[in-house]
Residue, then its C-alpha position, 0 to 999 in steps of 0.5 A: m155492609d153486604e160482606p166483610a170488605n177487609t177480609g176479602r181485600r186481604d185475601l185477594l192481595k195475598r193471592a196477587l202477591a203470591a202470583g208474583v205480579l208485584g215484582g216490578l217491571s218485566p225485563a222487556l218493559r225495563v228495556a223499552e223504558a231504558a231505550i227512551p231518554a227520561t226527558a223524552r218520556g216525560d214530554l212525549i204528550r206535550a210534544e205530540n200536542e204541539k204538532p198541527g191539528t185539525r177538526d177534519w176528524l169530525l164527521a161532516n155527513t153521516r146518517v142512521d138507518r131509521r129501520t134499524k135505529y143504530r147502523c149506517p149501512w152506507i158505510e160502516g166498519y170495524c177493526s181486528r184489534t181493540s189495541l195494539k203496539a207499534g209494529e203490529r198489524l191492524s186489519i180494517m173491515v168495511s162494508t158499503n151498501p150500496k157499493s161505493p169507492f171509499t177512503i180511510d183517514i186516520y187521526r189521533l185524538g188529543y188537544y192539538g191547540g183545541t182542534g181535538g185531532r191530528h191527521l196521520l194518513r189517508l188510505g185508499p181509495f178502495q173499491g167498496q163491497v156489500q159485506p154480509d150481515p152475520e148469522v145469529g150464533p149461540e146465545r144471539l151472537r152476531e159476529c161479522l166475518w168480513e173481508p179486510a179492506t186494508e191492513l195497516t202496520i202501526p208506525a214506530d212514531w205513532v204516540s199511544g192514544v185513541y185513533l179514529g179511522k174516518l170512513t168516507a164513501e165517495r158515492e154520497g159522501l157519507q161517513s162513519y168511524v172505526i176506532f182503535i187504541v195504540r198502546d206502548d210499554r213505556a213507564c209513564n205517569f198515567l194509564f188511561q183505560c178506555s172502557d171498551a168492554t162496555w162499549a161492546a156490551y151496549n152496541r146494538w148493531p145491527s138493530q137490537w143485538s146488544m148484551y141487553d137484548d134477549g129477543k124479548d126485553k128491551w133492557y135485559i141484564g141476565p146471562d146467556v147473551r153474547v156480543s162480539f167486537d167483530r162488528p161495527y159500533g152503532k149509534y149509542c142507544t141511550v141518554v144522548d143522541a149523538p150520531l156524529s159519534q157513529g162507529s166510535g163506541e162510547f169514547l166520544l161521549w164519556e171519555f174524550p173530555l178527560a183525554y182532551w183536558m189531560e193532553k191540554e194540561g200536558y200530563d204524561v199519559s199512555y192509553i190502554s184497553n179493558v183487554d190490556t188491564h185483563a191480559d197484562a198485569a205486569g204492564l199496569l205497574r209501569a204507571k204511577g196512576w191508572i184511570s178508569v173513565g166514563h162508563d166502565e161497567y164490565w170487568s173480568r175477574q182477572m181485571y179485578d185481581n190485577m187492579l188489586a195487585a196494582v194497588a198493593g204494588g203502589v199504583n194510584l187508582a182514579f175511578l173517574s167513572g160510574d157503574t164501574c165493575w158491575g158485570l162479571i165477564p170473560f174475554l173469549p176468543s172469536s170463532g176464528g181463534a183471535p183472543h179476547r173478541i167475545i164477551t157475555r155476562l157470567g154474573q155480577f160483582g158482589p151479592l145480589e140486592d133484593a130490590a134489583v132482583k125484584k125488577y130484574p128477576e133474570l139476575q137470579r140465573f147468573k152462573q157465577s159470582a165475584p167479590t164485591e167491587a167495593n173492596l177495590i173501588g171503595a163503594r159498590n153499585i146499588f139499585p136503582y143504578v141510574g139517576v142524576a144529582a149534584w156533587i155535594c161536598t162532605d169533607e171540606t178539609h180533605w186535600m182533594y178540595a184544596g183551592t176549590k173554596m168548596k165547603n161542606g154542603d156546597g154542590i156542583p149541579g148535575l155532575v153525578g150521573w147517569e150511573w153511579m156508585g153507592a154503599p161505601a166499603d169498610i176499608p181502613g182510612l176510607r173517607v166519603v168526600a161527597k154524598g147525595l140523594m139520587k133520583y130516577g123517576k120514583d126510585e131513589g138512592t144515595y151515591t158516595a164518592t170515596i178515597y182511601p189510602g193504599p199500602k205504599n202511600n198511594w190512593v184509590f179515588n172513586a168519583s161515583s159518576i159517568w159524567w165526571s169528565n163533563g166537568l173538565s172540558e167540551p172538545p169539538g163535537y161534544l154533546t152534553p147528555s140530558v135526561p128528564e132528571g137533569s144534566p151536567q153543566g159543563p166545565d167547572p173550575r172546581v172539578q178541574r182543580m179537584t182532578a188536578n189535585l188528585l193527579n198531581r198527588f198521584r205523580g208526586q207533585v203536591 
């Protein structure tokens, strides 16, 4: 192993305990919880999904500018906050080029009888304007300083969830999205963490300006590049060509299938941002289980420490994700002082690998380091980072496999990818529940899916795959990713049963 995992975990857990974040819910959270009857709290998501839904949330007419490859300049926008609560104000910035009147339709995404969304309200029409492309700032930062098209106070009856604003320009009927998360303070069974720091890192809007672009290399993974949440999300830049997701980050690509399935099944779920995991340690303790979803690559040290503290406090964790907690970032304020609006790479979690440095020599320029992510997740990221493989059962007697009929050596084709987790940690009680060979071109690696017990009869599960949610559902508009090495095969009853086994144990229903 790269470093003694147990020693690092013990020291970090002691630090978390000393900081006092394990003292239970804050008074404000206890008051907020007490104000809602227990029956209403448990049935909130089920009742929400009984309301009439619509597929009108899907973009019907969008376009990508071929010159930039990623943006939709005809109509594009962004929000002033990644997440916010009822009563808080959201500014929505929009640019139309050429000028055009436009409307904003707000939808909450969920199951809603299979439609995937519910319409909340229409804003506008507004007189559109051409908003300026941002100047190039320090470390290639592109930070938009657009005028708000409108401001919205989040109504008290809006249930926590992921919300899309569908922008429609009247001139040509072209459309794109803005996206934000409505959070709450209630006690719940599950916290669904959106991986929006990674959405921002990969966002190449307006052309080649992601955290992977240094002006020279197409895929640069070193320091000294900054990106801002204050800009539209361009079309996703790798693995899947999904222009119908224009403006929604990576949520519709990797995360929505899990949200759609969980709400279909009636799980009591509340939604948060990476920023909330970073900034609200006490709020994490209101859930029985916390879920990392999809492509969750970029973490602050505070996120890491807060999650170790949550494990020590008895919270269950499910990393239904891959490439998780690789890059070490800060959350920096905007030029106007708004908190948590800029990120940059400071380093990576865990020691550098020789094979990775050979391919990416810029890794040696990192300015900071952090403990290995394996101390938290159960396994760490290892080179070559990407590939596709079948999920191969290696522990058929584990309770996760109950009802699946899977035996050691049985596989679920294409479930593991596009990025994954490798070498397992030396944690007492850790079990490798799936393992297999990853292939990417001439490079090979070994993924490991793991589970280990926490100190209070809780569990930490690592699925080792960005594509886990593909095995759960295919919501309206969803596109299955595909690469030369393979692709996931869509919903599979074995994946659904394993996920249900996991979540039901987390909430105490076994």
